[in-house]
N, C-alpha and C positions, 0 to 999 in steps of 0.2 A: 774323439768319438762323441762326447757330450755336445760339442758345438754342432756337429752334423745332425744329431738327433734334434737339437733345438731348432736348427734351420728348417728341417723337414716338418717339424711340428708347427712352426710359424707359417710355412707355406700351405700346409693343409688347413690351418685355421683361416687363412685368407681366401680359400677356394670359393665360399659363397659370395664374396664381394666381386670376384672375377667372373662369376658364372654368366653374367649378362653379355659378355663380349662375344660369345659364339666360338672363341678360341678354346683349345684344349687347356684345361687348368692343370692337368697332370698327364704326362706322356711317359710311357715305359717302352723303351726301344730295345729290341734284340739286336738287330743289325740294319743299318741304312733306314729304309722306310717300312721294315717289318716291325710294327709297333701297335700299341693300343693307346688311344687318347680318351680322356674323360673330360668333357663329352667327346664324341667320336671324330675329332678333327686332329690329325697328326701333322698337318702342314703349318699351322699357326698356333703357337703356344704362348699363353699368358699365364705363367706360373712356373712349374717345374718340369723339366725334361730330363729323365734319367735313363741310362742304358749302357750297353756295351759299345755300340757305335750308333750315332744318331744323325739324321738329316731332317731339317725343318726349313720352311721358307722364311718364317719370321719367328723370333723368340723375344719375349719380354719377360724377364725373370732369370731363371737359372737353367743352363744347359750343362749337365754334369755327367760325363761318360767315361767309361774305363779306357777305351782305345782312341776313339776320335769323336769330335763334335763339329758339325757343319750346319751353320745357319746360312742358307743360300742367298738371302737378300739382306737381312739386317738382324742385329741383336742388340738389345739394351739390357744390361745386367751383368751376369757372370757366366763365362764359358770356360770350362775346365775339362781336360782329358789328359791321359798319360802321354800319348804319342802325338796327336795332331789336332789342332783347332783351326778353323777357318771361317771367316765372315767378311763379306765386302764392306758393309757399313756397321761400325761397332762403336758402342758407347758403354763403358764400364771396365770390367776386369777380365782379361783373357790370359790363360796359362796352359802350357803344354811343353813337351820337348821341342816341337815345332809349332809356333803360334804365328798365324798369317792373317792379314786383313788388307783392305785397300785404303779405306778412310777410317781413322781411329781417333777416339777421344777417351782418355782414361789411362789405365795401367796395363801394359802388355809385358808378359814375362815368359821366357822359355830358353832352352839351350840355344835355339835359333829363334829370334823374334823378327818377323819381317812385315813391313808395311810398304805398299806399292805407290801410295799417293800422299795425302796429307795426314800428318800425325801431330796430335796435341796431347801432351801428358808426359808420362814416364815410360820409357822402354828399358827393361831390365833383363839382361840375359848374357849368355856367353858371346854370341854374335848378334848384333843388332843392325838391321838393315832398313833404311827408309829413304823416301824421296825428299819431301819437304817436311822438316821437323821443327816443332816448337815445344820446348820443354827440356827434359833431362834424359840423356842416354847414359845408362850405367852398365858397363860390360867389359869383357876382355878386349873385344874388337867392336868399334862403333863406326858405321859407315852411313853417311847421309849426303845427299846431293846439296841440300841447303839446310842450314842450322840457325835457329834463333833460340839461344839458350846455352846449355852446358853439355859437353861430351866428357865423360869421366871413364877412362879405361886404360889398358896398356897401349893399345893402338887406336887412334882416332883419325878419321878421314872425312873431309868435306871439301866441296868445291867453293861454297859460299857460306861464310860464317858471320853472324852478328851475335857474338857471345864469347864463350871461353871453352878451350879444350885443356884438360888436365890429364897427363899420362906420360908413359915412357917415350912414345913417338906420336907427335901431333902434326898432321898434315892438313893445311888449309890453304888453298890456292890464293885466297885473298886475305890471309892472315898477316900478322906482323912480319913473318917470314913464311915462305911456302912450307917449310918443315922445321919443327923445333922439338927439343926434348923438354919435358916437365910441363910447360905452359905455352899455349899459342891462342890467338884469337883476334878479334877486332870489335871495336865499339863505335 
C-alpha cells in the first residue's frame, strides 16, 4: 500500500511538468471511454490513467485498472489490470491474467502472455505465446515461432532457435534433435 501511495504522490508531483503536452495528466475511468481527464483529454494520457476499465489511444506513464486496460495505439510505461491488458506497440511492463500486444519491448507477465509479432525482453507467465522472440521466456508452456535466447519451462516449442531450451519437453525443429528432454537448442 505504501508503494502505491508513493507512486501516486510522485505522479501528482510530476503533473506540472507534463501540463504543456496537451495530454491528460490524470485520467479517471469508470468504463471504456466514460472518463474524466485533467486537462480534458481522455484519448492521450501522459501521466496516470486509473479506473475500472479504461481505453485510451496513447499512454505514456501508468495505465492501472481493475478489470481491463486498453491502449489502442501505443503505451510506454506500465499497464496493469486484473483480467485483460492489450496494446499494439508496447514498451515497459505489462501484467494481467491475459496480457496481449503486437510488438513488445520489456517485461510481459500473465497467466496467458501473448505477443503477435516481435518481442524483445522477458515473457513470464503460465502460457507464453509469441511470433519472433528475443530474450527469455519463463513459463509452464512456451511457444514461439522463432527464438533468439532462452526458453525455460515444462514444455518449450519453437520452429527456429538460436539459443537454449530448458524443460521437461523441448521441441525445436532446427535444434540438436527435433525433440529432447531437459535441454535442446542450437548455437
